FIKOLZA-1660 file (N, C-alpha, C; in steps of 0.1 Angstrom, whole numbers, plus 5000, padded with zeros to 4 digits):
% residues 146
   i   px   py   pz ch aa at
   1 3272 3874 2356  A  M  N
   1 3281 3864 2360  A  M CA
   1 3282 3858 2347  A  M  C
   2 3294 3852 2344  A  V  N
   2 3301 3847 2335  A  V CA
   2 3305 3830 2336  A  V  C
   3 3299 3825 2328  A  E  N
   3 3304 3808 2328  A  E CA
   3 3306 3801 2315  A  E  C
   4 3316 3794 2315  A  T  N
   4 3317 3785 2302  A  T CA
   4 3313 3770 2306  A  T  C
   5 3299 3771 2296  A  I  N
   5 3292 3763 2298  A  I CA
   5 3289 3751 2284  A  I  C
   6 3281 3740 2286  A  V  N
   6 3278 3735 2271  A  V CA
   6 3263 3730 2276  A  V  C
   7 3255 3738 2271  A  P  N
   7 3241 3739 2275  A  P CA
   7 3233 3724 2268  A  P  C
   8 3239 3714 2278  A  N  N
   8 3234 3703 2270  A  N CA
   8 3219 3701 2271  A  N  C
   9 3212 3698 2284  A  D  N
   9 3198 3694 2282  A  D CA
   9 3191 3705 2284  A  D  C
  10 3194 3720 2285  A  S  N
  10 3189 3735 2287  A  S CA
  10 3178 3736 2275  A  S  C
  11 3168 3742 2277  A  L  N
  11 3159 3752 2264  A  L CA
  11 3173 3759 2263  A  L  C
  12 3172 3758 2247  A  R  N
  12 3180 3769 2239  A  R CA
  12 3172 3774 2229  A  R  C
  13 3170 3785 2225  A  L  N
  13 3164 3793 2217  A  L CA
  13 3172 3803 2209  A  L  C
  14 3172 3803 2196  A  F  N
  14 3177 3811 2184  A  F CA
  14 3172 3823 2180  A  F  C
  15 3175 3835 2182  A  L  N
  15 3167 3847 2181  A  L CA
  15 3170 3851 2169  A  L  C
  16 3162 3850 2159  A  T  N
  16 3171 3860 2144  A  T CA
  16 3163 3871 2142  A  T  C
  17 3170 3882 2141  A  F  N
  17 3163 3895 2137  A  F CA
  17 3160 3898 2125  A  F  C
  18 3149 3901 2120  A  L  N
  18 3145 3907 2109  A  L CA
  18 3144 3919 2104  A  L  C
  19 3138 3925 2115  A  D  N
  19 3137 3941 2115  A  D CA
  19 3143 3946 2130  A  D  C
  20 3153 3942 2132  A  E  N
  20 3158 3949 2148  A  E CA
  20 3149 3940 2157  A  E  C
  21 3142 3948 2167  A  L  N
  21 3130 3941 2175  A  L CA
  21 3119 3942 2170  A  L  C
  22 3115 3946 2159  A  K  N
  22 3101 3947 2152  A  K CA
  22 3097 3932 2149  A  K  C
  23 3108 3923 2144  A  Q  N
  23 3103 3913 2142  A  Q CA
  23 3115 3903 2145  A  Q  C
  24 3113 3892 2153  A  V  N
  24 3120 3882 2159  A  V CA
  24 3118 3868 2155  A  V  C
  25 3122 3858 2146  A  N  N
  25 3121 3848 2146  A  N CA
  25 3123 3839 2157  A  N  C
  26 3117 3830 2162  A  V  N
  26 3124 3821 2172  A  V CA
  26 3125 3808 2169  A  V  C
  27 3136 3804 2169  A  L  N
  27 3137 3788 2166  A  L CA
  27 3140 3779 2180  A  L  C
  28 3140 3770 2181  A  A  N
  28 3141 3760 2196  A  A CA
  28 3152 3747 2190  A  A  C
  29 3161 3746 2198  A  A  N
  29 3170 3733 2196  A  A CA
  29 3160 3725 2202  A  A  C
  30 3155 3710 2194  A  T  N
  30 3147 3703 2198  A  T CA
  30 3154 3688 2204  A  T  C
  31 3167 3690 2206  A  N  N
  31 3173 3679 2212  A  N CA
  31 3187 3681 2219  A  N  C
  32 3190 3674 2227  A  T  N
  32 3204 3674 2232  A  T CA
  32 3217 3671 2224  A  T  C
  33 3216 3661 2215  A  I  N
  33 3227 3653 2209  A  I CA
  33 3232 3663 2197  A  I  C
  34 3222 3666 2187  A  G  N
  34 3226 3673 2177  A  G CA
  34 3221 3690 2176  A  G  C
  35 3223 3693 2164  A  S  N
  35 3214 3709 2163  A  S CA
  35 3206 3708 2159  A  S  C
  36 3195 3701 2160  A  Q  N
  36 3182 3704 2152  A  Q CA
  36 3176 3714 2157  A  Q  C
  37 3173 3720 2144  A  L  N
  37 3160 3735 2151  A  L CA
  37 3146 3734 2146  A  L  C
  38 3137 3739 2154  A  S  N
  38 3126 3740 2150  A  S CA
  38 3120 3754 2148  A  S  C
  39 3113 3759 2138  A  T  N
  39 3108 3771 2140  A  T CA
  39 3095 3774 2149  A  T  C
  40 3096 3781 2158  A  M  N
  40 3083 3782 2168  A  M CA
  40 3072 3791 2168  A  M  C
  41 3080 3800 2160  A  G  N
  41 3069 3813 2153  A  G CA
  41 3075 3827 2157  A  G  C
  42 3070 3838 2154  A  A  N
  42 3077 3853 2154  A  A CA
  42 3073 3860 2166  A  A  C
  43 3079 3867 2169  A  V  N
  43 3075 3877 2181  A  V CA
  43 3076 3892 2176  A  V  C
  44 3069 3902 2176  A  R  N
  44 3065 3915 2174  A  R CA
  44 3070 3927 2188  A  R  C
  45 3082 3933 2184  A  G  N
  45 3081 3940 2195  A  G CA
  45 3090 3937 2209  A  G  C
  46 3099 3948 2213  A  K  N
  46 3107 3938 2227  A  K CA
  46 3099 3938 2239  A  K  C
  47 3088 3943 2241  A  E  N
  47 3077 3936 2249  A  E CA
  47 3074 3921 2249  A  E  C
  48 3067 3919 2238  A  E  N
  48 3064 3904 2234  A  E CA
  48 3078 3894 2237  A  E  C
  49 3089 3899 2232  A  L  N
  49 3100 3891 2234  A  L CA
  49 3105 3892 2248  A  L  C
  50 3107 3902 2256  A  R  N
  50 3108 3903 2270  A  R CA
  50 3097 3888 2280  A  R  C
  51 3085 3892 2271  A  D  N
  51 3074 3883 2280  A  D CA
  51 3078 3869 2274  A  D  C
  52 3083 3865 2264  A  L  N
  52 3082 3853 2261  A  L CA
  52 3095 3847 2265  A  L  C
  53 3106 3856 2268  A  L  N
  53 3120 3848 2275  A  L CA
  53 3115 3847 2291  A  L  C
  54 3108 3856 2299  A  D  N
  54 3102 3853 2310  A  D CA
  54 3093 3844 2313  A  D  C
  55 3088 3840 2303  A  A  N
  55 3076 3828 2306  A  A CA
  55 3085 3813 2301  A  A  C
  56 3098 3817 2292  A  T  N
  56 3103 3800 2290  A  T CA
  56 3116 3799 2301  A  T  C
  57 3117 3808 2309  A  G  N
  57 3126 3810 2319  A  G CA
  57 3143 3811 2312  A  G  C
  58 3141 3818 2301  A  V  N
  58 3156 3822 2296  A  V CA
  58 3164 3835 2307  A  V  C
  59 3177 3827 2308  A  D  N
  59 3182 3837 2319  A  D CA
  59 3197 3839 2312  A  D  C
  60 3201 3835 2305  A  H  N
  60 3213 3835 2298  A  H CA
  60 3214 3838 2284  A  H  C
  61 3226 3846 2279  A  Y  N
  61 3230 3846 2263  A  Y CA
  61 3240 3839 2259  A  Y  C
  62 3244 3831 2252  A  I  N
  62 3257 3824 2248  A  I CA
  62 3263 3829 2234  A  I  C
  63 3277 3830 2237  A  I  N
  63 3283 3835 2228  A  I CA
  63 3295 3823 2221  A  I  C
  64 3296 3819 2214  A  C  N
  64 3303 3807 2210  A  C CA
  64 3314 3810 2202  A  C  C
  65 3322 3805 2204  A  S  N
  65 3337 3810 2200  A  S CA
  65 3345 3793 2195  A  S  C
  66 3353 3794 2188  A  G  N
  66 3362 3784 2183  A  G CA
  66 3358 3772 2170  A  G  C
  67 3362 3763 2170  A  E  N
  67 3356 3755 2159  A  E CA
  67 3344 3746 2162  A  E  C
  68 3335 3746 2150  A  L  N
  68 3323 3737 2154  A  L CA
  68 3322 3727 2164  A  L  C
  69 3336 3715 2160  A  L  N
  69 3332 3704 2166  A  L CA
  69 3339 3707 2185  A  L  C
  70 3346 3716 2185  A  T  N
  70 3353 3718 2198  A  T CA
  70 3348 3732 2206  A  T  C
  71 3339 3737 2200  A  A  N
  71 3333 3748 2203  A  A CA
  71 3333 3752 2218  A  A  C
  72 3337 3761 2224  A  I  N
  72 3336 3768 2236  A  I CA
  72 3324 3778 2237  A  I  C
  73 3313 3772 2246  A  F  N
  73 3302 3783 2247  A  F CA
  73 3303 3789 2261  A  F  C
  74 3303 3802 2259  A  T  N
  74 3303 3812 2271  A  T CA
  74 3290 3816 2274  A  T  C
  75 3285 3818 2287  A  A  N
  75 3270 3821 2285  A  A CA
  75 3271 3832 2297  A  A  C
  76 3263 3839 2294  A  Y  N
  76 3264 3854 2305  A  Y CA
  76 3250 3854 2311  A  Y  C
  77 3252 3855 2323  A  E  N
  77 3238 3855 2332  A  E CA
  77 3231 3867 2330  A  E  C
  78 3218 3867 2325  A  K  N
  78 3212 3880 2324  A  K CA
  78 3197 3876 2326  A  K  C
  79 3187 3889 2331  A  T  N
  79 3176 3888 2328  A  T CA
  79 3168 3893 2317  A  T  C
  80 3158 3883 2312  A  P  N
  80 3151 3887 2299  A  P CA
  80 3151 3902 2297  A  P  C
  81 3151 3910 2306  A  K  N
  81 3149 3925 2306  A  K CA
  81 3162 3927 2303  A  K  C
  82 3171 3927 2310  A  Q  N
  82 3185 3927 2304  A  Q CA
  82 3191 3925 2290  A  Q  C
  83 3186 3916 2288  A  I  N
  83 3189 3907 2271  A  I CA
  83 3182 3915 2264  A  I  C
  84 3171 3922 2264  A  V  N
  84 3161 3928 2255  A  V CA
  84 3167 3947 2255  A  V  C
  85 3170 3950 2266  A  D  N
  85 3175 3963 2267  A  D CA
  85 3187 3964 2261  A  D  C
  86 3196 3952 2262  A  G  N
  86 3208 3953 2258  A  G CA
  86 3208 3952 2239  A  G  C
  87 3204 3943 2236  A  L  N
  87 3198 3942 2221  A  L CA
  87 3193 3955 2215  A  L  C
  88 3182 3965 2223  A  E  N
  88 3178 3974 2220  A  E CA
  88 3189 3990 2216  A  E  C
  89 3201 3986 2228  A  K  N
  89 3210 3992 2228  A  K CA
  89 3219 3991 2213  A  K  C
  90 3223 3981 2212  A  E  N
  90 3227 3978 2200  A  E CA
  90 3224 3983 2189  A  E  C
  91 3211 3979 2187  A  F  N
  91 3203 3985 2171  A  F CA
  91 3204 4001 2177  A  F  C
  92 3200 4008 2185  A  K  N
  92 3204 4021 2183  A  K CA
  92 3216 4027 2184  A  K  C
  93 3223 4018 2187  A  R  N
  93 3241 4023 2182  A  R CA
  93 3241 4022 2167  A  R  C
  94 3236 4011 2160  A  A  N
  94 3239 4009 2147  A  A CA
  94 3232 4019 2139  A  A  C
  95 3220 4025 2143  A  Q  N
  95 3212 4035 2136  A  Q CA
  95 3220 4049 2138  A  Q  C
  96 3226 4047 2149  A  E  N
  96 3236 4061 2153  A  E CA
  96 3246 4064 2143  A  E  C
  97 3252 4052 2142  A  L  N
  97 3264 4051 2129  A  L CA
  97 3261 4052 2117  A  L  C
  98 3248 4045 2112  A  Q  N
  98 3245 4048 2100  A  Q CA
  98 3243 4065 2096  A  Q  C
  99 3236 4070 2107  A  L  N
  99 3233 4084 2105  A  L CA
  99 3247 4095 2104  A  L  C
 100 3257 4089 2113  A  K  N
 100 3268 4091 2112  A  K CA
 100 3276 4092 2097  A  K  C
 101 3274 4084 2092  A  I  N
 101 3278 4080 2078  A  I CA
 101 3273 4090 2067  A  I  C
 102 3259 4092 2069  A  L  N
 102 3251 4100 2061  A  L CA
 102 3252 4113 2057  A  L  C
 103 3257 4116 2075  A  R  N
 103 3263 4132 2076  A  R CA
 103 3276 4134 2070  A  R  C
 104 3285 4125 2067  A  G  N
 104 3295 4126 2062  A  G CA
 104 3305 4127 2070  A  G  C
 105 3303 4121 2084  A  E  N
 105 3315 4121 2096  A  E CA
 105 3324 4107 2094  A  E  C
 106 3334 4113 2099  A  T  N
 106 3343 4098 2098  A  T CA
 106 3344 4090 2113  A  T  C
 107 3342 4079 2108  A  L  N
 107 3341 4069 2121  A  L CA
 107 3355 4065 2125  A  L  C
 108 3350 4066 2141  A  T  N
 108 3367 4061 2145  A  T CA
 108 3369 4045 2142  A  T  C
 109 3381 4039 2145  A  D  N
 109 3379 4026 2144  A  D CA
 109 3372 4017 2150  A  D  C
 110 3369 4020 2163  A  E  N
 110 3358 4011 2170  A  E CA
 110 3345 4010 2165  A  E  C
 111 3341 4021 2158  A  E  N
 111 3330 4026 2150  A  E CA
 111 3330 4018 2140  A  E  C
 112 3343 4016 2130  A  R  N
 112 3339 4011 2120  A  R CA
 112 3342 3994 2122  A  R  C
 113 3344 3989 2132  A  S  N
 113 3342 3973 2135  A  S CA
 113 3330 3970 2142  A  S  C
 114 3323 3979 2145  A  F  N
 114 3311 3975 2148  A  F CA
 114 3299 3969 2144  A  F  C
 115 3295 3956 2144  A  T  N
 115 3283 3951 2137  A  T CA
 115 3274 3948 2147  A  T  C
 116 3261 3944 2139  A  V  N
 116 3248 3944 2146  A  V CA
 116 3247 3925 2147  A  V  C
 117 3248 3921 2156  A  R  N
 117 3244 3905 2155  A  R CA
 117 3235 3904 2147  A  R  C
 118 3232 3894 2138  A  P  N
 118 3222 3890 2129  A  P CA
 118 3210 3879 2139  A  P  C
 119 3213 3870 2148  A  Y  N
 119 3210 3862 2157  A  Y CA
 119 3217 3863 2172  A  Y  C
 120 3209 3857 2180  A  L  N
 120 3211 3854 2194  A  L CA
 120 3210 3842 2201  A  L  C
 121 3216 3836 2206  A  H  N
 121 3217 3821 2211  A  H CA
 121 3212 3826 2226  A  H  C
 122 3200 3819 2230  A  V  N
 122 3197 3821 2246  A  V CA
 122 3196 3809 2251  A  V  C
 123 3195 3808 2263  A  C  N
 123 3190 3795 2271  A  C CA
 123 3187 3798 2285  A  C  C
 124 3179 3786 2291  A  S  N
 124 3178 3784 2305  A  S CA
 124 3188 3776 2313  A  S  C
 125 3191 3779 2327  A  S  N
 125 3197 3774 2333  A  S CA
 125 3190 3764 2340  A  S  C
 126 3179 3765 2343  A  S  N
 126 3168 3757 2349  A  S CA
 126 3159 3747 2343  A  S  C
 127 3154 3754 2330  A  V  N
 127 3143 3748 2321  A  V CA
 127 3149 3735 2312  A  V  C
 128 3147 3725 2312  A  K  N
 128 3150 3715 2304  A  K CA
 128 3144 3716 2291  A  K  C
 129 3150 3707 2283  A  T  N
 129 3144 3710 2266  A  T CA
 129 3131 3707 2267  A  T  C
 130 3126 3695 2267  A  D  N
 130 3112 3691 2268  A  D CA
 130 3103 3701 2273  A  D  C
 131 3104 3705 2285  A  D  N
 131 3098 3714 2292  A  D CA
 131 3099 3729 2286  A  D  C
 132 3109 3731 2283  A  G  N
 132 3111 3746 2276  A  G CA
 132 3102 3747 2262  A  G  C
 133 3105 3734 2254  A  L  N
 133 3098 3735 2241  A  L CA
 133 3081 3737 2244  A  L  C
 134 3077 3731 2253  A  E  N
 134 3060 3730 2258  A  E CA
 134 3059 3746 2263  A  E  C
 135 3067 3753 2269  A  R  N
 135 3066 3766 2274  A  R CA
 135 3064 3776 2261  A  R  C
 136 3074 3773 2255  A  V  N
 136 3075 3778 2242  A  V CA
 136 3062 3779 2231  A  V  C
 137 3060 3765 2229  A  R  N
 137 3046 3764 2221  A  R CA
 137 3035 3770 2228  A  R  C
 138 3033 3770 2243  A  A  N
 138 3022 3771 2247  A  A CA
 138 3021 3789 2251  A  A  C
 139 3033 3796 2252  A  W  N
 139 3030 3812 2249  A  W CA
 139 3027 3814 2236  A  W  C
 140 3030 3809 2225  A  F  N
 140 3025 3812 2211  A  F CA
 140 3012 3807 2211  A  F  C
 141 3006 3796 2220  A  R  N
 141 2994 3792 2216  A  R CA
 141 2984 3804 2223  A  R  C
 142 2988 3810 2237  A  R  N
 142 2981 3821 2240  A  R CA
 142 2980 3834 2236  A  R  C
 143 2992 3835 2228  A  R  N
 143 2993 3848 2218  A  R CA
 143 2982 3846 2206  A  R  C
 144 2979 3836 2203  A  Q  N
 144 2970 3834 2190  A  Q CA
 144 2958 3835 2197  A  Q  C
 145 2952 3830 2205  A  I  N
 145 2941 3830 2214  A  I CA
 145 2937 3844 2216  A  I  C
 146 2942 3854 2223  A  S  N
 146 2940 3868 2227  A  S CA
 146 2939 3879 2215  A  S  C
% end
């Protein structure tokens, strides 16, 4: 399901891919008015990322288009598994294209225009910012204890 939304008081996370899914930095929007971000921690691997998204109620990824002040946010409803599987496919495709280049093969126009996103903006449709921030903190605390 696709919907145009402004994710006002919903948990919003920004995932930055440092080494594909091997290391993903997690930042969270800390308020509903501005765009203050707080570093929450890093996850390692697709299972940890999926577990974090499950535990925090993330069920959409967001694509932003337009000018900063009048941006349109389009949210795509996906389960955490679908989000992580989609990212994994994207990184795999990038690797395949790199190998194709190394073999001296010619890329199609579509392949030449393919880029891997450096980050992904995700949100929850049911978890508010404050509750979501606490869920993220609790998830990272549990991970440190185990």
